SEFI-622346 format. One record per residue: x, y, z of N, C-alpha, C in turn. Coordinates in pm, whole numbers, padded with zeros to 5 digits, always signed. Last residue first. Layout:
<recs>
XYZXYZXYZ/...
</recs>
This chain:
<recs>
+01972+00675-01561+01938+00532-01541+02051+00446-01583/+02045+00922-01627+02049+00889-01485+02016+00744-01458/+02085+01070-01867+02144+00937-01848+02154+00899-01704/+01955+01296-01937+02065+01316-01844+02137+01183-01815/+01763+01170-02099+01853+01268-02159+01977+01288-02073/+01628+01011-01911+01704+00947-02018+01799+01043-02094/+01524+01208-01738+01605+01098-01683+01689+01035-01798/+01370+01367-01910+01483+01425-01838+01578+01315-01790/+01175+01180-01991+01263+01234-02091+01390+01293-02024/+01047+01142-01742+01112+01029-01810+01211+01078-01915/+00957+01404-01696+01049+01342-01600+01121+01226-01665/+00776+01438-01910+00895+01520-01903+01001+01466-01806/+00588+01243-01829+00661+01223-01958+00788+01310-01956/+00497+01362-01592+00551+01229-01593+00634+01204-01717/+00401+01609-01676+00514+01607-01582+00576+01466-01579/+00194+01520-01846+00304+01602-01900+00427+01599-01807/+00030+01394-01660+00092+01312-01769+00209+01390-01829/-00043+01620-01511+00025+01505-01447+00098+01423-01552/-00182+01767-01705-00064+01824-01644+00022+01714-01577/-00398+01595-01754-00306+01629-01862-00172+01684-01806/-00516+01599-01493-00470+01472-01555-00368+01502-01663/-00581+01869-01470-00485+01811-01381-00429+01680-01432/-00769+01886-01682-00650+01968-01681-00540+01909-01591/-00966+01703-01595-00893+01680-01724-00764+01755-01730/-01047+01839-01364-00985+01706-01356-00911+01674-01477/-01153+02074-01480-01038+02082-01389-00971+01948-01375/-01367+01964-01621-01258+02030-01690-01130+02041-01607/-01448+01651-01464-01476+01789-01497-01356+01845-01574/-01566+01326-01489-01448+01411-01496-01491+01550-01537/-01787+01193-01242-01757+01226-01383-01638+01326-01378/-01930+00940-01042-01828+01041-01059-01811+01067-01210/-02206+00856-00853-02154+00854-00988-02049+00974-01000/-02307+00645-00590-02243+00771-00634-02194+00754-00776/-02429+00397-00590-02491+00504-00514-02442+00641-00560/-02466+00223-00900-02387+00265-00789-02456+00383-00721/-02559-00081-01071-02571+00058-01041-02488+00092-00917/-02400-00313-01294-02460-00281-01171-02466-00129-01147/-02431-00466-01572-02411-00323-01541-02476-00290-01405/-02481-00736-01561-02362-00690-01632-02333-00545-01601/-02571-00904-01255-02602-00814-01366-02473-00770-01433/-02448-01076-01074-02574-01114-01136-02613-01030-01254/-02221-01007-00939-02201-01062-01073-02335-01103-01139/-02349-01077-00624-02241-01016-00699-02226-01085-00835/-02569-01111-00446-02585-01138-00592-02475-01068-00669/-02542-01114-00180-02577-00985-00239-02575-00993-00391/-02458-01372-00123-02593-01325-00072-02635-01194-00130/-02207-01365-00247-02313-01451-00301-02453-01405-00254/-02072-01193-00069-02087-01156-00209-02199-01235-00276/-02083-01341+00168-02150-01213+00161-02171-01166+00018/-01923-01560+00091-02067-01579+00122-02142-01447+00116/-01681-01429+00056-01740-01496-00057-01891-01520-00034/-01635-01340+00317-01652-01245+00212-01721-01308+00088/-01599-01584+00446-01714-01500+00482-01739-01394+00377/-01364-01661+00316-01486-01743+00299-01609-01664+00339/-01192-01466+00411-01219-01470+00272-01342-01554+00238/-01186-01534+00682-01246-01404+00642-01273-01400+00493/-01058-01779+00669-01193-01771+00724-01260-01643+00676/-00809-01693+00568-00895-01788+00493-01036-01787+00540/-00730-01531+00783-00749-01475+00646-00836-01562+00563/-00703-01709+00996-00801-01601+01001-00828-01542+00864/-00494-01870+00890-00625-01928+00912-00732-01819+00919/-00289-01678+00881-00333-01739+00756-00470-01803+00773/-00268-01628+01159-00299-01519+01066-00353-01572+00932/-00197-01873+01266-00329-01821+01293-00367-01705+01202/+00066-01889+01128-00038-01990+01109-00178-01936+01147/+00220-01666+01217+00174-01677+01079+00062-01775+01061/+00271-01713+01484+00194-01595+01449+00137-01608+01306/+00419-01942+01507+00295-01934+01582+00215-01810+01557/+00637-01849+01329+00541-01954+01288+00414-01952+01370/+00818-01682+01449+00712-01618+01375+00606-01721+01329/+01020-01833+01556+00920-01779+01649+00803-01710+01578/+01179-01880+01332+01098-01990+01390+00990-01939+01483/+01293-01625+01318+01209-01673+01209+01118-01789+01257/+01441-01630+01551+01334-01530+01536+01239-01569+01424/+01628-01830+01492+01532-01847+01601+01416-01751+01593/+01770-01711+01285+01689-01833+01255+01587-01857+01369/+01887-01496+01427+01804-01474+01311+01713-01591+01282/+01878-01569+01782+01940-01530+01658+01839-01517+01548/+01701-01435+02074+01754-01535+01986+01818-01479+01862/+01404-01236+02122+01526-01303+02167+01567-01406+02069/+01164-01126+02048+01282-01045+02028+01409-01112+02068/+00957-01305+02103+00987-01276+01965+01118-01205+01945/+00871-01546+02306+00966-01432+02307+01013-01408+02162/+00571-01651+02442+00654-01649+02320+00745-01525+02320/+00389-01642+02653+00533-01670+02683+00619-01673+02562/+00134-01567+02617+00152-01706+02642+00297-01743+02663/+00169-01303+02547+00105-01332+02677+00119-01481+02715/+00266-01341+02293+00355-01288+02394+00301-01314+02532/+00031-01426+02172+00143-01520+02180+00245-01472+02281/-00122-01189+02190-00170-01315+02254-00056-01412+02272/+00033-01011+02037+00013-00985+02178-00036-01111+02250/+00015-01143+01784+00148-01128+01849+00129-01097+01999/-00257-01119+01743-00199-01250+01753-00064-01243+01824/-00277-00841+01718-00350-00910+01824-00292-01051+01849/-00114-00797+01490-00078-00737+01622-00148-00808+01736/-00258-00935+01298-00122-00978+01330-00081-00918+01463/-00499-00787+01292-00501-00930+01331-00363-00974+01377/-00396-00545+01195-00456-00548+01328-00462-00693+01381/-00315-00638+00946-00215-00578+01031-00270-00583+01179/-00557-00711+00832-00459-00815+00857-00350-00765+00954/-00672-00459+00810-00740-00561+00894-00636-00668+00926/-00503-00327+00626-00511-00282+00765-00576-00382+00857/-00553-00512+00401-00420-00489+00458-00431-00435+00596/-00816-00509+00304-00773-00619+00391-00637-00592+00453/-00847-00288+00136-00921-00290+00262-00870-00397+00358/-00686-00365-00079-00654-00238-00005-00725-00241+00131/-00826-00590-00159-00690-00608-00110-00647-00482-00029/-01063-00470-00244-01068-00564-00133-00928-00585-00076/-00964-00325-00460-01025-00254-00348-01032-00349-00226/-00882-00538-00634-00789-00434-00589-00842-00366-00465/-01118-00688-00672-01001-00752-00614-00905-00651-00561/-01287-00496-00793-01323-00558-00668-01203-00616-00598/-01143-00438-01026-01173-00328-00928-01204-00392-00795/-01153-00686-01151-01024-00627-01117-01040-00518-01011/-01430-00710-01194-01359-00809-01107-01221-00757-01060/-01477-00498-01376-01538-00501-01242-01468-00594-01145/-01227-00332-01563-01306-00453-01539-01356-00460-01393/-01276+00027-01588-01188-00090-01567-01277-00210-01542/-01386+00281-01638-01435+00162-01706-01336+00043-01703/-01337+00498-01487-01243+00472-01594-01273+00345-01668/-01536+00470-01299-01548+00579-01399-01452+00562-01513/-01421+00270-01146-01545+00243-01222-01565+00346-01331/-01213+00415-01031-01183+00304-01118-01303+00262-01205/-01371+00590-00879-01288+00641-00987-01246+00534-01085/-01487+00405-00699-01576+00488-00791-01490+00546-00908/-01262+00306-00563-01349+00219-00641-01431+00295-00741/-01170+00540-00435-01082+00471-00536-01169+00378-00625/-01381+00591-00265-01348+00683-00372-01265+00623-00481/-01352+00360-00103-01478+00387-00176-01456+00485-00292/-01096+00388+00015-01125+00282-00082-01251+00297-00165/-00996+00732+00019-01065+00622+00079-01087+00514-00030/-00689+00900+00021-00794+00847-00066-00863+00726-00002/-00484+00968+00191-00576+01074+00150-00695+01022+00069/-00337+00739+00225-00383+00811+00343-00494+00905+00308/-00271+00660-00032-00370+00576+00044-00411+00639+00172/-00097+00875-00109-00216+00843-00186-00319+00763-00100/+00103+00863+00086+00020+00983+00073-00107+00955-00001/+00213+00612+00018+00152+00637+00147+00057+00754+00146/+00310+00661-00239+00208+00560-00219+00135+00580-00089/+00497+00865-00186+00384+00890-00273+00273+00790-00257/+00672+00726-00005+00606+00854+00035+00482+00877-00054/+00766+00512-00150+00691+00487-00031+00610+00611+00010/+00892+00646-00368+00785+00548-00393+00700+00528-00268/+01083+00804-00234+00980+00868-00312+00864+00775-00342/+01244+00611-00110+01172+00709-00029+01059+00771-00104/+01347+00476-00334+01269+00402-00236+01184+00502-00151/+01486+00688-00457+01373+00624-00527+01282+00550-00427/+01688+00732-00271+01590+00835-00292+01468+00783-00367/+01827+00488-00290+01767+00526-00166+01662+00628-00184/+01912+00507-00562+01824+00395-00520+01757+00425-00385/+02068+00743-00553+01956+00735-00646+01859+00623-00596/+02275+00675-00377+02180+00785-00344+02053+00779-00428/+02393+00472-00532+02336+00441-00399+02242+00548-00354/+02477+00614-00756+02378+00509-00770+02313+00475-00639/+02670+00789-00633+02554+00839-00706+02441+00737-00719/+02863+00607-00525+02781+00698-00437+02659+00746-00506/+02947+00291-00566+02908+00405-00646+02813+00491-00562/+02999+00036-00477+03098+00139-00454+03075+00265-00544/+02829-00181-00486+02865-00116-00613+02979-00014-00600/+02829-00275-00209+02835-00365-00323+02885-00292-00448/+02828-00045-00048+02924-00150-00023+02940-00238-00149/+02610+00098-00156+02744+00163-00154+02852+00055-00135/+02399-00077-00112+02437-00041-00249+02577+00016-00256/+02399-00076+00169+02422-00203+00096+02467-00175-00048/+02344+00198+00219+02472+00134+00263+02501+00005+00191/+02092+00234+00102+02207+00317+00061+02340+00244+00097/+01937+00055+00243+01950+00038+00099+02073+00112+00053/+01962+00173+00504+02010+00032+00477+02032+00010+00326/+01836+00412+00450+01977+00411+00489+02037+00273+00468/+01580+00317+00394+01654+00378+00285+01804+00393+00322/+01506+00213+00642+01526+00123+00531+01607+00187+00419/+01487+00454+00783+01576+00347+00828+01607+00252+00717/+01294+00595+00638+01430+00647+00644+01527+00541+00691/+01063+00446+00690+01120+00439+00555+01264+00490+00556/+01009+00532+00945+01049+00392+00927+01111+00374+00787/+00953+00796+00879+01056+00769+00980+01106+00625+00963/+00740+00781+00701+00874+00819+00649+00985+00798+00752/+00535+00715+00875+00571+00620+00768+00712+00653+00714/+00527+00941+01035+00553+00811+01098+00598+00713+00989/+00457+01130+00839+00587+01142+00908+00623+01013+00977/+00196+01048+00774+00302+01042+00670+00440+01048+00733/+00065+01103+01012+00073+00966+00964+00183+00950+00859/+00103+01383+01018+00150+01296+01128+00164+01157+01082/-00024+01467+00784+00119+01493+00801+00177+01402+00912/-00288+01394+00846-00219+01332+00731-00070+01348+00743/-00336+01556+01063-00347+01412+01082-00273+01338+00968/-00315+01808+00953-00219+01772+01057-00221+01618+01076/-00534+01792+00785-00404+01808+00724-00296+01767+00823/-00742+01788+00968-00721+01668+00881-00585+01674+00816/-00706+02040+01088-00695+01917+01169-00672+01795+01083/-00756+02211+00877-00623+02208+00937-00599+02084+01020/-01026+02151+00834-00929+02130+00724-00791+02120+00783/
</recs>
């Protein structure tokens, strides 16, 4: 338990380190443009909270669990499939992008040199193979779905079945109450 918690904290801290750089940029740009310190702090803190909560959710929740919960909520099957596939493809595409960048650097492509326009031009030899790999991978996924008869039945079965317990309902109600009270607090205090 402690080892998995330490792993989550480590991954979240790496994400927040990069997020901190962007939030400082957001703060400075808003401060220069609007000259409003409160609004600039609000936008920067919103960015940090959105990235932190999203990262924490995807670090601690596997795509399989997410799929089962979405099925338990009776969401449309095609929507569930598209969302879970997108979640699974992001890390794969990141790995592909890193491999392509390493291969192009080995061939002599200098990504860090030149001006802004030059750096954008240098990304073309990375983006084209990445798009081609993604198209090939999506074709393979379509073939795999066809071979497994995706969509052949209206009610497919699942290996695991999740149901909401009383504790789940309590946490859900408490979360909704916190969310609604936060919205009410924001509009009563006129923070927006």
